[in-house]
N, C-alpha and C positions, 0 to 999 in steps of 0.2 A: 312307356316310350323307350325304345332302345337307344343306347349311346354308342356311337362309333368313334374310334380314335384315328384322327388323320395322321398319316406318317410324317407329315411336315410339321406337326405340332412340337412344341418344345419338350425336351426330355425332362424327366424328374431330376432334381439336383443330384441324388445319389448315382443314378444311371449316367448322368453327364460326367460326373467326376471320374467314374470308372472308365468311361470311354476316353476322357481327357488324359488320364494316367496312362492308358494303353497307347494312345497316340504319341505322347511324349517319349515313352519307352521305345516305340518303333522309330520315331524321327530322330531322337537324340537331343536336339536343342531347338527350342521354339520361342516365338515371341507372343506377347499378349495380343497384339493386333491380329496375328495369324490365327490364334485360337478363337478369338472373338468372332472372326469371320466364319471360321469352320463350324463352330457350334451355335452360331446365330444367337449370341447373347452379348451383353454389354461388356466392355473391357473391365469395368469394376467387378462384375460377376466373376469373370475369369481370374482376376487378381485374388479375390476371396477364395476361389477354388484352389488356386495354386498355393496360397498361404496355408490352407488346411492340409493339402497333400504334402507340402513340405514338413509341416508339424507332425504328420503321420509317418514321415520317413519314406514316402513313396517316390519323391523326386527332390530336386534341389532348386529352390527359388533363386533366380538371378535378377539383376536389374533389367526390367523390361521383358522378362520371360521366365523360362525354366530350362533345366537340363536333366536328362536321365541319369540315374545313378550309375549306369553302365556305359555312359557315353565317353568317347574320346574327346577331351575338351579342345576347343579351338585355341590357337596360339595366344589370342588376346584374353582368354578366360582368366579372371582374377585368381590370385592365390587362395583366398578364402573359399572360393567355390571348388577349386581343384583339391583342396585339403579334404573335402568330403567325398571325393571320388576314389574308388578302389582302395578304401581304407584298410581292409583286411590284408590285401596284397602288399600294400606299402608297409604295414606293420610287420608282416613276415619278412620282408626284405630288410627292414630296419634291424631286426634281431640278428639276421645273418651278417649284415654289414658291420654291425657293432662288434661282432665276434672276431673280425679281422683286425680290430684296433687293439694295440697293446698299451698298457699303462706306460706313461712317460713318452709316448710317441708324438711326433710332429705330423699333423694331418692337414690336408686341404679338403674343404667341403664346399661345393658350389650351391647356389641358391636353388631351391626346389622343394616340392612337397615330400618326395621320397627321402631326400637327405634330411629333412626336418624330422621325419619318422625315425631315421637312424639316430639323430641327435637325442631323441627321447630315450633311446636304449643305451646311451653312454652314461647313464646315471651312476653306475657302480665303478666307472673308470676313474683314474686319478692321474694328476700331473701331466695332462695333455697340453700340447701347444697346438692351437687351431688357427688356421688362416682361412677366411671365407669372404665371399662377396654377398652373402645373405644378410639382410637387415633384420631378419626375423629369428635367426639362429640363437642369439643370446637368450631369448625368452623361452626357448625349448631346452636349453642345456642346464644341467645341475651345476651350480657355481662351484661345487666341490670337485667336479670332474676335470676342470682345466686350470692350468697355471697361468697361461697367457692366451688371450683371444684377440686376433687382429682382423680388421675388416678392410678389404681393398677399396680404395676410392674409385671414383668414376661417375658416369651418368647413372642416375637412379631410374630403373624400370619399375614403375608402380605395380604393373600387373604381376611381376615376379617378386616384388619387394626385395630387390637386389640391385647391386651396382654392376655396371659394365665398363671395364677399363683395363689398364695394365695390371698384371699379376706381379706387383712390385711395391716396395716401400722405400721412398727416397731417404737418403742420409742427409745430415746437416750440410754436407758439401754440395748437395744437389744431385749427385749420382745415385742410382738405384742400388740398394744392397742386394747381393745375391742370396736368394733363399732356396732351401731344399727341404723337402718333407719326406717322411717315411712312407706315407700312403696318401693317395688322392681318392676321395669318394665322390664320384661324378654321376649325378642323375641326368639322364638324357631323354630326349623326346621320341626317338625312334632307333630301331636296330634292324638292319637288314644284311643279308648275306653279301650283296654286291656293293652297298653304299656304306657299310660300317655303321658308325654312330653319328646321328645328326640331330639338329634342333632347328627351331624356326627363326632364330635371330642370329645374324652374322656376327655381331659383336660378342654375343654369349658363346658362340661356337669357338671363336678365337681365344677367348678367355679360358674356356674349359680345356682346350688343347694345351694351352700354356700351363695350366695347373697339372695336367698329366705329365708334361715334359719336365716339370720341376719336382717330381715325386719318384721315389725308388720303386714303388708298386702302385698299380692303378686298379681300382674296382669300379666298374660301371654298374649303376643301379637302374633297373628298368623293369616295370611290371609287364606281364605278358600281352597287354593290349598294345604295347609298343612294337611287337615283333612284326617283321615283314613290311614295315612302313619306312618311308624316306621323306625327310623334311628338307626345307630350303638349304640349310647350311650344314655341310659335313663337318664333323668334329675330328674324326680320326677313323682309320681303318680298324677292322675288328681286332687285329693283332696288337694294337696299341695297349689294350687292357690285359691285365693278368687274370682278372676275374670278371664274370658277368653274374651279378647277384639278382635273382628274379624269383617270382612266385610259382612258376610252372615250367616244365621242360620246353625248350624251343621246338618249333616244327622241324621236321627232318632236314630240310635244306639248310636252315640256319644252324642247326646242331652240327651238321657236317662241316660247315664253313668255320664254326667256332673251334671244332677239333683240329682242323687243319691250321688254324691260326694259333693253336696252343693256348686257348683261353679256357680256364677252368670255370664251369658253370655251377653255381651254387643255388640250390633250391631247398625248400623246407624238407623235401623227402630225400635229399642227397646225403 
């Protein structure tokens, strides 16, 4: 007796997981409910598949779904998920950005995954004074690298694990002390020829601009997935930065705009 295979029958697990992985890579970010409906299996089966694919390094498991390793994360994507995206690019940027920091310098660093990568490459630096809004930075820094570490107060954004508030430290009299730094290392969400540097949160944009204004030099850190994009809140025009530190050369229109704005582009090949 011959056996026929109905095209609507369920796929074998290995085949389903391969198709599931391909679908996540194509879509970028998905939910368990969406996948269960698409592949006609239970949510528990999808969860097990996603857990296995995450363990295999194929995708990143998130609360309620998954995200592709190459995806551009949504603004509300948690820091722990974003830390696993574009890791090689961020590490390359971190090496270059750390090279701009001199021993004994006073620096500002905003909260973000690319700036955390930079912090990990400050291991051999010494006598730094660091001001940041990142609640995670202290865990990434070598304690021998800094003399003083200050964290700006404000409202805590859990997704960024950072604070949003004034770039200031009040004195005992109640007035804010004036602070100035040698270098600001600012990770941004988007870089475009017409909109400059932008991010998704208005309060963060204001804070990042103020960090720039209080620093003698400014290095913007952004991997190449940020090019040609514009997010809700503008931080500053292109010319506000002295350096753009990235993992790959910008596209021609952005490269020309950066040249006209006198911004030095630093890449691993430069």
